[in-house]
N, C-alpha and C positions, 0 to 999 in steps of 0.2 A: 855769213858763216860759210866757210869753204868746206866742201865735202871731200873726204879722203877715200877715193875709190879703191885704194890698196887694202882697205878694211873689209872689202867684200870678197866672198868666195866666187868662183867662176859661175856657179849656179845662181847665186844672188844677183850677180851682174846681168846674167841672162834674163832673169825674172824682171829686173828693173828695166832693162831695155824693151822687153816685151810689153810692160805696162806703158812705157812712153810711146811706143809704136801704136798701141791700141788707142790711147788717148788721141793721138794725131789723126787716126782714121775714124774713130767712132765718137769722139768728144765726151767720153765717159770712161770710167774704170772698167777693166774686164772683170767678168765674174770669176769665181774660183774655178768653175768648170772650164771656162775659156783658157785660164792660165794652165790648168792641167793638160788640156789638149795641145796647146802651143808649145809648152815647155817640156812635155813628156814626163812630168812629175805625176806619178800614178794615183796619189791620194790627195783629197782635199786637205787633210791634216798636214801633208808635206808642203803644200802651197801656203797654208796658214803659217807654218813655221818660218818660211822665207819672208813672208810679209811682216811677221812679228820682228824678225831680225832686222829687216830693212827699216822699219819704223823706229826701232831702238837705236839704230845707227844714224838716224836722221835723214834717210833717203826717201822716206814716205811720210806723209802727214795726212791727217783726216780731212776729208772734204766736209765743209760746214753746211751741206745741203740736206742732211738727214738721209742720204742715199745709203742703201744696203751695200753698195760698192763704194764705200767711203774712204778711198785713199787716193793721193795724188803725189806726183813727184815734184820737187822744187822747180825743175825745168818747165813743166807744164803749168804750174802755178804762176811762174813768172810770165809766161806767154799769155795766159788768161788775163793777168793784171794789166798788160799792155793793150788789150783790146778795148 
């Protein structure tokens, strides 16, 4: 499945890149608070809204580990599967 990045708002793109960067650095999803701090989104509800939109559009999927930080991008998923 090919993802159409034109479907994303600028803020959604920024949140998505932030999640990818965090995975590369920490090998796990960022917390909601981490995303608030890095993206400048002031509320947890605002971050949750972007995560919901990214999941609905297919840019995030749940991690199957039962983690509270249970979302992953297709790019990270693909890299993990190659390991």
